[in-house]
GUTI-768544 format. One record per residue (C-alpha): residue in three letters; x, y, z. Coordinates in steps of 0.1 Angstrom, whole numbers, padded with zeros to 4 digits, always signed. Layout:
residues N
ALAXYZ/...
***
This chain:
residues 131
MET+1946-0584-2481/THR+1919-0557-2480/GLU+1923-0529-2453/TYR+1892-0516-2440/LYS+1884-0481-2427/PRO+1864-0480-2394/SER+1834-0470-2415/GLN+1838-0502-2435/CYS+1845-0526-2407/ALA+1809-0534-2397/PRO+1797-0541-2432/ALA+1826-0564-2437/LEU+1821-0582-2405/ASP+1783-0585-2413/ASP+1793-0603-2446/LEU+1817-0625-2430/ARG+1793-0634-2402/HIS+1766-0643-2429/ALA+1790-0665-2448/LEU+1801-0682-2416/VAL+1764-0688-2403/VAL+1756-0705-2438/VAL+1786-0730-2438/ASN+1790-0731-2400/GLY+1800-0763-2382/LYS+1820-0793-2387/TRP+1800-0809-2413/LYS+1786-0788-2440/LEU+1818-0781-2461/GLN+1826-0819-2458/ILE+1790-0828-2472/ILE+1795-0803-2501/VAL+1829-0817-2508/ALA+1814-0853-2509/LEU+1788-0842-2532/MET+1811-0825-2555/ASP+1818-0856-2575/GLY+1782-0862-2582/THR+1748-0875-2570/ARG+1749-0896-2539/HIS+1722-0915-2520/PHE+1719-0908-2481/ARG+1738-0940-2471/GLY+1766-0935-2495/LEU+1769-0898-2484/GLU+1769-0910-2447/ARG+1799-0934-2457/SER+1818-0906-2474/VAL+1817-0883-2443/PRO+1835-0903-2415/GLY+1821-0897-2381/ILE+1788-0881-2389/SER+1758-0895-2374/THR+1725-0904-2395/LYS+1706-0877-2375/VAL+1732-0850-2379/LEU+1735-0858-2416/ALA+1697-0855-2420/LYS+1697-0822-2403/GLU+1728-0807-2423/LEU+1713-0820-2456/LYS+1680-0799-2447/ASP+1700-0769-2440/LEU+1721-0772-2472/GLU+1687-0776-2491/ALA+1673-0747-2476/HIS+1703-0726-2485/GLN+1701-0739-2521/PHE+1735-0757-2519/ILE+1721-0790-2529/SER+1689-0806-2543/ARG+1670-0835-2530/THR+1653-0860-2554/VAL+1629-0887-2542/HIS+1625-0916-2563/PRO+1594-0936-2553/GLY+1600-0972-2546/PRO+1598-1000-2534/PRO+1624-0991-2523/VAL+1623-0954-2520/VAL+1655-0939-2533/VAL+1666-0904-2522/GLU+1694-0888-2541/TYR+1713-0856-2532/LEU+1730-0835-2558/VAL+1753-0803-2552/LEU+1738-0774-2572/PRO+1760-0750-2591/TYR+1755-0723-2565/ALA+1774-0746-2541/ARG+1803-0750-2566/SER+1810-0713-2561/LEU+1825-0724-2527/HIS+1851-0744-2544/PRO+1878-0717-2544/VAL+1870-0710-2508/ILE+1872-0747-2500/GLU+1906-0750-2517/VAL+1920-0719-2499/LEU+1908-0735-2466/ARG+1923-0769-2475/THR+1956-0754-2483/TRP+1956-0731-2451/GLY+1948-0763-2432/ARG+1976-0783-2445/GLN+2000-0754-2437/HIS+1987-0749-2403/GLN+1992-0788-2395/GLN+2027-0784-2407/ARG+2033-0753-2386/LEU+2021-0772-2355/ALA+2043-0802-2362/ALA+2074-0781-2365/ALA+2065-0766-2333/GLY+2060-0800-2318/VAL+2023-0795-2312/GLU+1996-0821-2321/PRO+1970-0806-2342/ALA+1943-0824-2324/ALA+1956-0812-2291/ALA+1958-0776-2304/SER+1921-0776-2316/ALA+1907-0794-2285/ALA+1883-0774-2266/PRO+1891-0770-2229/GLU+1868-0791-2207/THR+1847-0774-2184/ALA+1838-0787-2150/PRO+1803-0795-2144/PRO+1785-0770-2122/ALA+1788-0776-2084/
***
C-alpha cells in the first residue's frame, strides 16, 4: 500500500473522491457488470440487476452515459428499441471490480466467522422522525 506524506494526502484524497463520485451508489457498478457481457435492452438490463426500479435504472444509465461508461443506441420502430453497451473506458474498471468482489467475499466470510450477519452489519441505523 502506498504511504502518503502529508503534502500528498490532499491530492490523493481528491483523486479518490472523484472516483467515488463517478461510481457512487448501489447501482452503477452492478449495471456496468451486467453490461460487460454485451449489449442489452432496457428491460433485459432491468431484469439483470435485481431490485432496481425502472426510474432509478433510467437515471443511473443517464449518469453512466454522461461519464462515457456506456453508449445508448435508439433503433426507430415500431417498436422503438433502445440498446445499451459498455464502452472500453468502463472496461478499465474491471480490475477494480474484481478486487472489490474479492474483498466483499472475504468480508462476508470474516463477518460469518464472527457470527455477524452481513446484512445486519451494513444496515444503516434508523433515525427517529423529528418530534
